[in-house]
Structure formats: C-alpha cells, structure tokens
PDBQT receptor file of N, H, CA, C and O in Angstrom, charges set to zero:
ATOM      1  N   MET A   1       0.845  -1.190   0.000  1.00  0.00    +0.000 N 
ATOM      2  CA  MET A   1       0.000   0.000   0.000  1.00  0.00    +0.000 C 
ATOM      3  C   MET A   1       0.882   1.243   0.000  1.00  0.00    +0.000 C 
ATOM      4  O   MET A   1       1.796   1.361   0.816  1.00  0.00    +0.000 OA
ATOM      5  N   ASN A   2       0.613   2.149  -0.897  1.00  0.00    +0.000 N 
ATOM      6  H   ASN A   2      -0.129   2.053  -1.560  1.00  0.00    +0.000 HD
ATOM      7  CA  ASN A   2       1.346   3.405  -0.961  1.00  0.00    +0.000 C 
ATOM      8  C   ASN A   2       0.708   4.399  -0.010  1.00  0.00    +0.000 C 
ATOM      9  O   ASN A   2      -0.492   4.667  -0.084  1.00  0.00    +0.000 OA
ATOM     10  N   GLU A   3       1.511   4.936   0.872  1.00  0.00    +0.000 N 
ATOM     11  H   GLU A   3       2.485   4.718   0.932  1.00  0.00    +0.000 HD
ATOM     12  CA  GLU A   3       1.019   5.925   1.820  1.00  0.00    +0.000 C 
ATOM     13  C   GLU A   3       1.285   7.318   1.271  1.00  0.00    +0.000 C 
ATOM     14  O   GLU A   3       2.412   7.650   0.902  1.00  0.00    +0.000 OA
ATOM     15  N   ILE A   4       0.240   8.124   1.224  1.00  0.00    +0.000 N 
ATOM     16  H   ILE A   4      -0.675   7.854   1.523  1.00  0.00    +0.000 HD
ATOM     17  CA  ILE A   4       0.380   9.510   0.783  1.00  0.00    +0.000 C 
ATOM     18  C   ILE A   4       0.726  10.347   2.002  1.00  0.00    +0.000 C 
ATOM     19  O   ILE A   4       0.014  10.311   3.005  1.00  0.00    +0.000 OA
ATOM     20  N   LYS A   5       1.793  11.087   1.922  1.00  0.00    +0.000 N 
ATOM     21  H   LYS A   5       2.371  11.117   1.107  1.00  0.00    +0.000 HD
ATOM     22  CA  LYS A   5       2.210  11.930   3.041  1.00  0.00    +0.000 C 
ATOM     23  C   LYS A   5       1.262  13.108   3.177  1.00  0.00    +0.000 C 
ATOM     24  O   LYS A   5       0.940  13.788   2.202  1.00  0.00    +0.000 OA
ATOM     25  N   ARG A   6       0.833  13.330   4.381  1.00  0.00    +0.000 N 
ATOM     26  H   ARG A   6       1.094  12.778   5.173  1.00  0.00    +0.000 HD
ATOM     27  CA  ARG A   6      -0.042  14.463   4.685  1.00  0.00    +0.000 C 
ATOM     28  C   ARG A   6       0.611  15.310   5.770  1.00  0.00    +0.000 C 
ATOM     29  O   ARG A   6      -0.033  15.691   6.748  1.00  0.00    +0.000 OA
ATOM     30  N   ASP A   7       1.884  15.596   5.588  1.00  0.00    +0.000 N 
ATOM     31  H   ASP A   7       2.407  15.286   4.794  1.00  0.00    +0.000 HD
ATOM     32  CA  ASP A   7       2.664  16.295   6.597  1.00  0.00    +0.000 C 
ATOM     33  C   ASP A   7       2.115  17.677   6.910  1.00  0.00    +0.000 C 
ATOM     34  O   ASP A   7       2.098  18.087   8.071  1.00  0.00    +0.000 OA
ATOM     35  N   THR A   8       1.670  18.391   5.904  1.00  0.00    +0.000 N 
ATOM     36  H   THR A   8       1.684  18.058   4.961  1.00  0.00    +0.000 HD
ATOM     37  CA  THR A   8       1.162  19.747   6.110  1.00  0.00    +0.000 C 
ATOM     38  C   THR A   8      -0.084  19.734   6.991  1.00  0.00    +0.000 C 
ATOM     39  O   THR A   8      -0.192  20.514   7.936  1.00  0.00    +0.000 OA
ATOM     40  N   TYR A   9      -1.019  18.847   6.678  1.00  0.00    +0.000 N 
ATOM     41  H   TYR A   9      -0.931  18.213   5.909  1.00  0.00    +0.000 HD
ATOM     42  CA  TYR A   9      -2.258  18.770   7.439  1.00  0.00    +0.000 C 
ATOM     43  C   TYR A   9      -2.004  18.268   8.847  1.00  0.00    +0.000 C 
ATOM     44  O   TYR A   9      -2.600  18.766   9.802  1.00  0.00    +0.000 OA
ATOM     45  N   LEU A  10      -1.127  17.289   8.983  1.00  0.00    +0.000 N 
ATOM     46  H   LEU A  10      -0.643  16.885   8.207  1.00  0.00    +0.000 HD
ATOM     47  CA  LEU A  10      -0.794  16.765  10.304  1.00  0.00    +0.000 C 
ATOM     48  C   LEU A  10      -0.129  17.843  11.145  1.00  0.00    +0.000 C 
ATOM     49  O   LEU A  10      -0.437  17.980  12.329  1.00  0.00    +0.000 OA
ATOM     50  N   GLN A  11       0.768  18.602  10.557  1.00  0.00    +0.000 N 
ATOM     51  H   GLN A  11       1.018  18.491   9.595  1.00  0.00    +0.000 HD
ATOM     52  CA  GLN A  11       1.449  19.662  11.301  1.00  0.00    +0.000 C 
ATOM     53  C   GLN A  11       0.478  20.745  11.752  1.00  0.00    +0.000 C 
ATOM     54  O   GLN A  11       0.633  21.298  12.841  1.00  0.00    +0.000 OA
ATOM     55  N   ARG A  12      -0.513  21.054  10.934  1.00  0.00    +0.000 N 
ATOM     56  H   ARG A  12      -0.639  20.605  10.049  1.00  0.00    +0.000 HD
ATOM     57  CA  ARG A  12      -1.529  22.039  11.331  1.00  0.00    +0.000 C 
ATOM     58  C   ARG A  12      -2.298  21.570  12.563  1.00  0.00    +0.000 C 
ATOM     59  O   ARG A  12      -2.578  22.360  13.465  1.00  0.00    +0.000 OA
ATOM     60  N   LEU A  13      -2.639  20.279  12.598  1.00  0.00    +0.000 N 
ATOM     61  H   LEU A  13      -2.412  19.637  11.866  1.00  0.00    +0.000 HD
ATOM     62  CA  LEU A  13      -3.324  19.724  13.771  1.00  0.00    +0.000 C 
ATOM     63  C   LEU A  13      -2.429  19.779  15.008  1.00  0.00    +0.000 C 
ATOM     64  O   LEU A  13      -2.875  20.144  16.096  1.00  0.00    +0.000 OA
ATOM     65  N   ILE A  14      -1.179  19.417  14.825  1.00  0.00    +0.000 N 
ATOM     66  H   ILE A  14      -0.817  19.120  13.941  1.00  0.00    +0.000 HD
ATOM     67  CA  ILE A  14      -0.238  19.415  15.944  1.00  0.00    +0.000 C 
ATOM     68  C   ILE A  14      -0.035  20.823  16.484  1.00  0.00    +0.000 C 
ATOM     69  O   ILE A  14      -0.025  21.021  17.699  1.00  0.00    +0.000 OA
ATOM     70  N   ASP A  15       0.125  21.798  15.603  1.00  0.00    +0.000 N 
ATOM     71  H   ASP A  15       0.116  21.637  14.616  1.00  0.00    +0.000 HD
ATOM     72  CA  ASP A  15       0.363  23.180  16.021  1.00  0.00    +0.000 C 
ATOM     73  C   ASP A  15      -0.794  23.754  16.823  1.00  0.00    +0.000 C 
ATOM     74  O   ASP A  15      -0.583  24.580  17.711  1.00  0.00    +0.000 OA
ATOM     75  N   LYS A  16      -2.010  23.326  16.519  1.00  0.00    +0.000 N 
ATOM     76  H   LYS A  16      -2.182  22.655  15.798  1.00  0.00    +0.000 HD
ATOM     77  CA  LYS A  16      -3.189  23.887  17.178  1.00  0.00    +0.000 C 
ATOM     78  C   LYS A  16      -3.788  22.962  18.234  1.00  0.00    +0.000 C 
ATOM     79  O   LYS A  16      -4.910  23.178  18.692  1.00  0.00    +0.000 OA
ATOM     80  N   LYS A  17      -3.037  21.935  18.617  1.00  0.00    +0.000 N 
ATOM     81  H   LYS A  17      -2.125  21.760  18.245  1.00  0.00    +0.000 HD
ATOM     82  CA  LYS A  17      -3.541  20.913  19.535  1.00  0.00    +0.000 C 
ATOM     83  C   LYS A  17      -3.960  21.491  20.887  1.00  0.00    +0.000 C 
ATOM     84  O   LYS A  17      -4.989  21.082  21.424  1.00  0.00    +0.000 OA
ATOM     85  N   GLU A  18      -3.217  22.400  21.435  1.00  0.00    +0.000 N 
ATOM     86  H   GLU A  18      -2.381  22.731  20.998  1.00  0.00    +0.000 HD
ATOM     87  CA  GLU A  18      -3.440  22.897  22.792  1.00  0.00    +0.000 C 
ATOM     88  C   GLU A  18      -4.176  24.237  22.862  1.00  0.00    +0.000 C 
ATOM     89  O   GLU A  18      -4.110  24.912  23.889  1.00  0.00    +0.000 OA
ATOM     90  N   ASN A  19      -4.872  24.638  21.798  1.00  0.00    +0.000 N 
ATOM     91  H   ASN A  19      -4.926  24.090  20.963  1.00  0.00    +0.000 HD
ATOM     92  CA  ASN A  19      -5.517  25.950  21.845  1.00  0.00    +0.000 C 
ATOM     93  C   ASN A  19      -6.916  25.922  22.448  1.00  0.00    +0.000 C 
ATOM     94  O   ASN A  19      -7.558  26.969  22.546  1.00  0.00    +0.000 OA
ATOM     95  N   GLY A  20      -7.406  24.752  22.856  1.00  0.00    +0.000 N 
ATOM     96  H   GLY A  20      -6.885  23.902  22.777  1.00  0.00    +0.000 HD
ATOM     97  CA  GLY A  20      -8.689  24.650  23.538  1.00  0.00    +0.000 C 
ATOM     98  C   GLY A  20      -9.907  24.653  22.633  1.00  0.00    +0.000 C 
ATOM     99  O   GLY A  20     -11.035  24.613  23.125  1.00  0.00    +0.000 OA
ATOM    100  N   LEU A  21      -9.710  24.701  21.339  1.00  0.00    +0.000 N 
ATOM    101  H   LEU A  21      -8.794  24.734  20.939  1.00  0.00    +0.000 HD
ATOM    102  CA  LEU A  21     -10.831  24.721  20.413  1.00  0.00    +0.000 C 
ATOM    103  C   LEU A  21     -11.061  23.336  19.818  1.00  0.00    +0.000 C 
ATOM    104  O   LEU A  21     -10.142  22.520  19.745  1.00  0.00    +0.000 OA
ATOM    105  N   ILE A  22     -12.282  23.083  19.400  1.00  0.00    +0.000 N 
ATOM    106  H   ILE A  22     -13.029  23.746  19.460  1.00  0.00    +0.000 HD
ATOM    107  CA  ILE A  22     -12.631  21.845  18.716  1.00  0.00    +0.000 C 
ATOM    108  C   ILE A  22     -12.139  21.937  17.281  1.00  0.00    +0.000 C 
ATOM    109  O   ILE A  22     -12.319  22.959  16.618  1.00  0.00    +0.000 OA
ATOM    110  N   LYS A  23     -11.523  20.872  16.810  1.00  0.00    +0.000 N 
ATOM    111  H   LYS A  23     -11.377  20.042  17.349  1.00  0.00    +0.000 HD
ATOM    112  CA  LYS A  23     -11.025  20.852  15.432  1.00  0.00    +0.000 C 
ATOM    113  C   LYS A  23     -12.041  20.154  14.538  1.00  0.00    +0.000 C 
ATOM    114  O   LYS A  23     -12.574  19.102  14.893  1.00  0.00    +0.000 OA
ATOM    115  N   VAL A  24     -12.304  20.744  13.382  1.00  0.00    +0.000 N 
ATOM    116  H   VAL A  24     -11.871  21.599  13.095  1.00  0.00    +0.000 HD
ATOM    117  CA  VAL A  24     -13.214  20.175  12.401  1.00  0.00    +0.000 C 
ATOM    118  C   VAL A  24     -12.407  19.933  11.124  1.00  0.00    +0.000 C 
ATOM    119  O   VAL A  24     -11.823  20.857  10.560  1.00  0.00    +0.000 OA
ATOM    120  N   ILE A  25     -12.387  18.683  10.684  1.00  0.00    +0.000 N 
ATOM    121  H   ILE A  25     -12.862  17.932  11.143  1.00  0.00    +0.000 HD
ATOM    122  CA  ILE A  25     -11.652  18.320   9.477  1.00  0.00    +0.000 C 
ATOM    123  C   ILE A  25     -12.667  18.207   8.343  1.00  0.00    +0.000 C 
ATOM    124  O   ILE A  25     -13.579  17.383   8.407  1.00  0.00    +0.000 OA
ATOM    125  N   THR A  26     -12.515  19.027   7.312  1.00  0.00    +0.000 N 
ATOM    126  H   THR A  26     -11.774  19.697   7.261  1.00  0.00    +0.000 HD
ATOM    127  CA  THR A  26     -13.447  19.013   6.194  1.00  0.00    +0.000 C 
ATOM    128  C   THR A  26     -12.689  18.762   4.890  1.00  0.00    +0.000 C 
ATOM    129  O   THR A  26     -11.470  18.917   4.827  1.00  0.00    +0.000 OA
ATOM    130  N   GLY A  27     -13.416  18.380   3.875  1.00  0.00    +0.000 N 
ATOM    131  H   GLY A  27     -14.407  18.254   3.926  1.00  0.00    +0.000 HD
ATOM    132  CA  GLY A  27     -12.821  18.157   2.565  1.00  0.00    +0.000 C 
ATOM    133  C   GLY A  27     -13.730  17.290   1.718  1.00  0.00    +0.000 C 
ATOM    134  O   GLY A  27     -14.760  16.796   2.176  1.00  0.00    +0.000 OA
ATOM    135  N   ILE A  28     -13.321  17.119   0.471  1.00  0.00    +0.000 N 
ATOM    136  H   ILE A  28     -12.484  17.520   0.099  1.00  0.00    +0.000 HD
ATOM    137  CA  ILE A  28     -14.132  16.330  -0.447  1.00  0.00    +0.000 C 
ATOM    138  C   ILE A  28     -14.047  14.847  -0.091  1.00  0.00    +0.000 C 
ATOM    139  O   ILE A  28     -13.154  14.420   0.641  1.00  0.00    +0.000 OA
ATOM    140  N   LYS A  29     -14.991  14.076  -0.621  1.00  0.00    +0.000 N 
ATOM    141  H   LYS A  29     -15.717  14.423  -1.215  1.00  0.00    +0.000 HD
ATOM    142  CA  LYS A  29     -15.039  12.638  -0.360  1.00  0.00    +0.000 C 
ATOM    143  C   LYS A  29     -13.755  11.952  -0.816  1.00  0.00    +0.000 C 
ATOM    144  O   LYS A  29     -13.139  12.321  -1.816  1.00  0.00    +0.000 OA
ATOM    145  N   ARG A  30     -13.374  10.919  -0.026  1.00  0.00    +0.000 N 
ATOM    146  H   ARG A  30     -13.875  10.619   0.786  1.00  0.00    +0.000 HD
ATOM    147  CA  ARG A  30     -12.244  10.054  -0.371  1.00  0.00    +0.000 C 
ATOM    148  C   ARG A  30     -10.923  10.823  -0.484  1.00  0.00    +0.000 C 
ATOM    149  O   ARG A  30     -10.092  10.516  -1.337  1.00  0.00    +0.000 OA
ATOM    150  N   TYR A  31     -10.739  11.820   0.378  1.00  0.00    +0.000 N 
ATOM    151  H   TYR A  31     -11.415  12.069   1.071  1.00  0.00    +0.000 HD
ATOM    152  CA  TYR A  31      -9.533  12.631   0.312  1.00  0.00    +0.000 C 
ATOM    153  C   TYR A  31      -8.569  12.356   1.471  1.00  0.00    +0.000 C 
ATOM    154  O   TYR A  31      -7.499  12.960   1.538  1.00  0.00    +0.000 OA
ATOM    155  N   GLY A  32      -8.947  11.432   2.400  1.00  0.00    +0.000 N 
ATOM    156  H   GLY A  32      -9.817  10.941   2.346  1.00  0.00    +0.000 HD
ATOM    157  CA  GLY A  32      -8.025  11.024   3.448  1.00  0.00    +0.000 C 
ATOM    158  C   GLY A  32      -8.252  11.656   4.803  1.00  0.00    +0.000 C 
ATOM    159  O   GLY A  32      -7.350  11.646   5.641  1.00  0.00    +0.000 OA
ATOM    160  N   LYS A  33      -9.427  12.202   5.043  1.00  0.00    +0.000 N 
ATOM    161  H   LYS A  33     -10.160  12.210   4.363  1.00  0.00    +0.000 HD
ATOM    162  CA  LYS A  33      -9.711  12.832   6.340  1.00  0.00    +0.000 C 
ATOM    163  C   LYS A  33      -9.666  11.810   7.465  1.00  0.00    +0.000 C 
ATOM    164  O   LYS A  33      -9.049  12.053   8.502  1.00  0.00    +0.000 OA
ATOM    165  N   SER A  34     -10.310  10.680   7.268  1.00  0.00    +0.000 N 
ATOM    166  H   SER A  34     -10.812  10.483   6.425  1.00  0.00    +0.000 HD
ATOM    167  CA  SER A  34     -10.325   9.638   8.290  1.00  0.00    +0.000 C 
ATOM    168  C   SER A  34      -8.937   9.062   8.501  1.00  0.00    +0.000 C 
ATOM    169  O   SER A  34      -8.533   8.815   9.637  1.00  0.00    +0.000 OA
ATOM    170  N   TYR A  35      -8.212   8.849   7.429  1.00  0.00    +0.000 N 
ATOM    171  H   TYR A  35      -8.541   9.049   6.506  1.00  0.00    +0.000 HD
ATOM    172  CA  TYR A  35      -6.853   8.330   7.535  1.00  0.00    +0.000 C 
ATOM    173  C   TYR A  35      -5.980   9.284   8.341  1.00  0.00    +0.000 C 
ATOM    174  O   TYR A  35      -5.194   8.847   9.181  1.00  0.00    +0.000 OA
ATOM    175  N   LEU A  36      -6.113  10.577   8.091  1.00  0.00    +0.000 N 
ATOM    176  H   LEU A  36      -6.752  10.932   7.409  1.00  0.00    +0.000 HD
ATOM    177  CA  LEU A  36      -5.349  11.586   8.818  1.00  0.00    +0.000 C 
ATOM    178  C   LEU A  36      -5.610  11.481  10.309  1.00  0.00    +0.000 C 
ATOM    179  O   LEU A  36      -4.668  11.506  11.101  1.00  0.00    +0.000 OA
ATOM    180  N   LEU A  37      -6.865  11.364  10.704  1.00  0.00    +0.000 N 
ATOM    181  H   LEU A  37      -7.630  11.344  10.061  1.00  0.00    +0.000 HD
ATOM    182  CA  LEU A  37      -7.197  11.316  12.125  1.00  0.00    +0.000 C 
ATOM    183  C   LEU A  37      -6.942   9.963  12.755  1.00  0.00    +0.000 C 
ATOM    184  O   LEU A  37      -6.302   9.882  13.804  1.00  0.00    +0.000 OA
ATOM    185  N   PHE A  38      -7.428   8.904  12.138  1.00  0.00    +0.000 N 
ATOM    186  H   PHE A  38      -7.947   8.971  11.286  1.00  0.00    +0.000 HD
ATOM    187  CA  PHE A  38      -7.403   7.585  12.763  1.00  0.00    +0.000 C 
ATOM    188  C   PHE A  38      -6.039   6.923  12.722  1.00  0.00    +0.000 C 
ATOM    189  O   PHE A  38      -5.776   6.028  13.525  1.00  0.00    +0.000 OA
ATOM    190  N   TYR A  39      -5.171   7.325  11.826  1.00  0.00    +0.000 N 
ATOM    191  H   TYR A  39      -5.384   8.053  11.174  1.00  0.00    +0.000 HD
ATOM    192  CA  TYR A  39      -3.861   6.703  11.737  1.00  0.00    +0.000 C 
ATOM    193  C   TYR A  39      -2.734   7.691  12.042  1.00  0.00    +0.000 C 
ATOM    194  O   TYR A  39      -1.981   7.493  12.995  1.00  0.00    +0.000 OA
ATOM    195  N   LEU A  40      -2.614   8.732  11.256  1.00  0.00    +0.000 N 
ATOM    196  H   LEU A  40      -3.225   8.893  10.482  1.00  0.00    +0.000 HD
ATOM    197  CA  LEU A  40      -1.475   9.635  11.409  1.00  0.00    +0.000 C 
ATOM    198  C   LEU A  40      -1.512  10.408  12.719  1.00  0.00    +0.000 C 
ATOM    199  O   LEU A  40      -0.531  10.407  13.463  1.00  0.00    +0.000 OA
ATOM    200  N   TYR A  41      -2.626  11.067  13.014  1.00  0.00    +0.000 N 
ATOM    201  H   TYR A  41      -3.423  11.067  12.410  1.00  0.00    +0.000 HD
ATOM    202  CA  TYR A  41      -2.717  11.864  14.240  1.00  0.00    +0.000 C 
ATOM    203  C   TYR A  41      -2.761  10.948  15.464  1.00  0.00    +0.000 C 
ATOM    204  O   TYR A  41      -2.176  11.273  16.497  1.00  0.00    +0.000 OA
ATOM    205  N   HIS A  42      -3.436   9.823  15.361  1.00  0.00    +0.000 N 
ATOM    206  H   HIS A  42      -3.911   9.559  14.521  1.00  0.00    +0.000 HD
ATOM    207  CA  HIS A  42      -3.489   8.846  16.448  1.00  0.00    +0.000 C 
ATOM    208  C   HIS A  42      -2.077   8.368  16.789  1.00  0.00    +0.000 C 
ATOM    209  O   HIS A  42      -1.703   8.328  17.962  1.00  0.00    +0.000 OA
ATOM    210  N   ASP A  43      -1.299   8.010  15.783  1.00  0.00    +0.000 N 
ATOM    211  H   ASP A  43      -1.602   8.043  14.830  1.00  0.00    +0.000 HD
ATOM    212  CA  ASP A  43       0.073   7.558  16.009  1.00  0.00    +0.000 C 
ATOM    213  C   ASP A  43       0.924   8.657  16.632  1.00  0.00    +0.000 C 
ATOM    214  O   ASP A  43       1.765   8.385  17.490  1.00  0.00    +0.000 OA
ATOM    215  N   TYR A  44       0.708   9.901  16.203  1.00  0.00    +0.000 N 
ATOM    216  H   TYR A  44       0.026  10.123  15.507  1.00  0.00    +0.000 HD
ATOM    217  CA  TYR A  44       1.436  11.030  16.790  1.00  0.00    +0.000 C 
ATOM    218  C   TYR A  44       1.110  11.154  18.278  1.00  0.00    +0.000 C 
ATOM    219  O   TYR A  44       2.014  11.312  19.099  1.00  0.00    +0.000 OA
ATOM    220  N   LEU A  45      -0.175  11.083  18.630  1.00  0.00    +0.000 N 
ATOM    221  H   LEU A  45      -0.909  10.955  17.964  1.00  0.00    +0.000 HD
ATOM    222  CA  LEU A  45      -0.570  11.212  20.032  1.00  0.00    +0.000 C 
ATOM    223  C   LEU A  45       0.030  10.094  20.883  1.00  0.00    +0.000 C 
ATOM    224  O   LEU A  45       0.509  10.346  21.988  1.00  0.00    +0.000 OA
ATOM    225  N   ILE A  46       0.008   8.878  20.380  1.00  0.00    +0.000 N 
ATOM    226  H   ILE A  46      -0.381   8.674  19.482  1.00  0.00    +0.000 HD
ATOM    227  CA  ILE A  46       0.595   7.753  21.098  1.00  0.00    +0.000 C 
ATOM    228  C   ILE A  46       2.097   7.982  21.301  1.00  0.00    +0.000 C 
ATOM    229  O   ILE A  46       2.627   7.687  22.372  1.00  0.00    +0.000 OA
ATOM    230  N   SER A  47       2.776   8.500  20.295  1.00  0.00    +0.000 N 
ATOM    231  H   SER A  47       2.346   8.740  19.424  1.00  0.00    +0.000 HD
ATOM    232  CA  SER A  47       4.217   8.745  20.397  1.00  0.00    +0.000 C 
ATOM    233  C   SER A  47       4.543   9.847  21.401  1.00  0.00    +0.000 C 
ATOM    234  O   SER A  47       5.664   9.928  21.903  1.00  0.00    +0.000 OA
ATOM    235  N   GLN A  48       3.549  10.697  21.689  1.00  0.00    +0.000 N 
ATOM    236  H   GLN A  48       2.638  10.630  21.281  1.00  0.00    +0.000 HD
ATOM    237  CA  GLN A  48       3.746  11.773  22.658  1.00  0.00    +0.000 C 
ATOM    238  C   GLN A  48       3.401  11.355  24.090  1.00  0.00    +0.000 C 
ATOM    239  O   GLN A  48       3.448  12.170  25.010  1.00  0.00    +0.000 OA
ATOM    240  N   GLY A  49       3.056  10.083  24.266  1.00  0.00    +0.000 N 
ATOM    241  H   GLY A  49       3.017   9.421  23.517  1.00  0.00    +0.000 HD
ATOM    242  CA  GLY A  49       2.780   9.576  25.605  1.00  0.00    +0.000 C 
ATOM    243  C   GLY A  49       1.327   9.652  26.036  1.00  0.00    +0.000 C 
ATOM    244  O   GLY A  49       1.025   9.428  27.208  1.00  0.00    +0.000 OA
ATOM    245  N   ILE A  50       0.424   9.960  25.124  1.00  0.00    +0.000 N 
ATOM    246  H   ILE A  50       0.669  10.141  24.171  1.00  0.00    +0.000 HD
ATOM    247  CA  ILE A  50      -1.002   9.994  25.431  1.00  0.00    +0.000 C 
ATOM    248  C   ILE A  50      -1.496   8.550  25.530  1.00  0.00    +0.000 C 
ATOM    249  O   ILE A  50      -1.203   7.735  24.655  1.00  0.00    +0.000 OA
ATOM    250  N   ASN A  51      -2.238   8.230  26.582  1.00  0.00    +0.000 N 
ATOM    251  H   ASN A  51      -2.476   8.892  27.293  1.00  0.00    +0.000 HD
ATOM    252  CA  ASN A  51      -2.778   6.885  26.744  1.00  0.00    +0.000 C 
ATOM    253  C   ASN A  51      -3.862   6.617  25.723  1.00  0.00    +0.000 C 
ATOM    254  O   ASN A  51      -4.624   7.512  25.356  1.00  0.00    +0.000 OA
ATOM    255  N   GLU A  52      -3.925   5.377  25.267  1.00  0.00    +0.000 N 
ATOM    256  H   GLU A  52      -3.306   4.650  25.565  1.00  0.00    +0.000 HD
ATOM    257  CA  GLU A  52      -4.923   4.967  24.262  1.00  0.00    +0.000 C 
ATOM    258  C   GLU A  52      -6.356   5.260  24.727  1.00  0.00    +0.000 C 
ATOM    259  O   GLU A  52      -7.206   5.637  23.920  1.00  0.00    +0.000 OA
ATOM    260  N   ASP A  53      -6.621   5.087  26.024  1.00  0.00    +0.000 N 
ATOM    261  H   ASP A  53      -5.930   4.781  26.680  1.00  0.00    +0.000 HD
ATOM    262  CA  ASP A  53      -7.983   5.309  26.521  1.00  0.00    +0.000 C 
ATOM    263  C   ASP A  53      -8.354   6.787  26.652  1.00  0.00    +0.000 C 
ATOM    264  O   ASP A  53      -9.502   7.106  26.961  1.00  0.00    +0.000 OA
ATOM    265  N   GLN A  54      -7.404   7.687  26.424  1.00  0.00    +0.000 N 
ATOM    266  H   GLN A  54      -6.471   7.428  26.174  1.00  0.00    +0.000 HD
ATOM    267  CA  GLN A  54      -7.689   9.121  26.435  1.00  0.00    +0.000 C 
ATOM    268  C   GLN A  54      -7.999   9.666  25.053  1.00  0.00    +0.000 C 
ATOM    269  O   GLN A  54      -8.333  10.843  24.912  1.00  0.00    +0.000 OA
ATOM    270  N   ILE A  55      -7.895   8.835  24.041  1.00  0.00    +0.000 N 
ATOM    271  H   ILE A  55      -7.624   7.879  24.155  1.00  0.00    +0.000 HD
ATOM    272  CA  ILE A  55      -8.129   9.264  22.665  1.00  0.00    +0.000 C 
ATOM    273  C   ILE A  55      -9.524   8.818  22.254  1.00  0.00    +0.000 C 
ATOM    274  O   ILE A  55      -9.845   7.630  22.301  1.00  0.00    +0.000 OA
ATOM    275  N   LEU A  56     -10.345   9.773  21.852  1.00  0.00    +0.000 N 
ATOM    276  H   LEU A  56     -10.084  10.738  21.814  1.00  0.00    +0.000 HD
ATOM    277  CA  LEU A  56     -11.711   9.455  21.433  1.00  0.00    +0.000 C 
ATOM    278  C   LEU A  56     -11.754   9.089  19.978  1.00  0.00    +0.000 C 
ATOM    279  O   LEU A  56     -12.825   8.789  19.449  1.00  0.00    +0.000 OA
TER     280      LEU A  56
C-alpha cells in the first residue's frame, strides 16, 4: 500500500492541539480525512505519551 504523506495537514493539527478549540476536518469525499485522524494523528498522540484510553 502506498502511503500519501499528509505532513502539512498533520502539522496544522499538531500546532493547534493545545488551543482549547474543537477541530473540524473538512474536505471532499475520499480525500483522506479519516486516515489523517485515525492513523497519522493517532500515532502522533501515542508517540507523545497519550494513553490509548484518552483518545476518542
């Protein structure tokens, strides 16, 4: 499986992680929104020491 890098979008989420606001990910169908959240951002949070049960 070829993984498409979404570094820009992931970095935007990381930069705004602690601002206290709810993040809304929008875009056209089949563009990788779920992949960004469920895999890339999830893996980032785990690597930062966040417990699995704290991630919704």
